N, C-alpha and C positions, 0 to 999 in steps of 0.2 A: 447540551449541558453536561459538563463534566462532573461526575460523582465518584470519588475515590478511584478506583480502578476500572470503572465501566463508563461507557457514553450511552446516552439515551438517544436513539434514532428513530424518529416518528413514534410509533406504538410500541416498539420493541427495544431491548437493552443488549447491547454486546456484552457477553459475559466472558471474563478471561478463560474460564477453563472448559467453556462448551467448545464443541466442534461443529464447524460450518463447512458447507459444500461450496463449491465455486459459485453456483447459481445464488446461493444466500448471500455469499461475500459481494458478489457483483451488485445485487439489490441494495446492501448495506451501503456500499461505496459509491453507487450510482454510476458504474462504469459499464463499458462495453465488453463483448467477448473477447476481442482482440487485445484490449488493455489488460483484463485479467491474465490471459495467456502470457503477455509480454512480462507482467510482474512476477509471474510464477517462474518463467523461463529465466529471467535475470536474477531470480533470488531475492528480489525485493520483498516479496511476501514468502515466507518459508512455509512449506506444506509437506505433507506425507501422502503418498499414494497409496490408496487402499482399494482392491480390486479394479485397478485401473483409472480409478477417479481420485482427484486430490481432496485431502480433508485438511482444513485450516483452523488452527487453534485460535480462539478469540483473542488471546494476547497479542497475537500477529496483526489482527485489523486493528486493535486498539494501539498497537505501536506505529503502525502506519499513518494513523491519522492524529498522532500527537503532535504538539506545537514543536516539540524539539526535533522529531523527523522532519517536520516542514522547514524549520530553520536550515538544517543540514542539506537538505535538497535545494533549497534556493541558494546556498553557498556553493555546491557543486555547480549549479546552473550558471552562476555569476562567473565562476573559473572557466568553464568552458566556453561561455560567450566571450570572454576577454580573450582567450586564445585563439578563437575564431577571427576576432576582429585583428589581432596582431597577424595573424597569417594572411589575412585579406590585405592588409597595409603593405605587407612585403612583396606581394604580387606585383 
């Protein structure tokens, strides 16, 4: 359920200006260790490293799960899929 700049997830709410650990972010997004690492490494989720650990702003989590971002990702996926099909046809 979207409420202004926050999203309710289970019993908690993602607050745009709150800071989350990778463990909290994984739990919110329901993703694995390897997926959170990949998202951080590729810069899909922007984070700051504090004392050797990542800290993620709530705004970043909200941006990631927004419908606008989802449409963008689907568009990128479709382009990649189309290019792969074209390459396979040329073989």
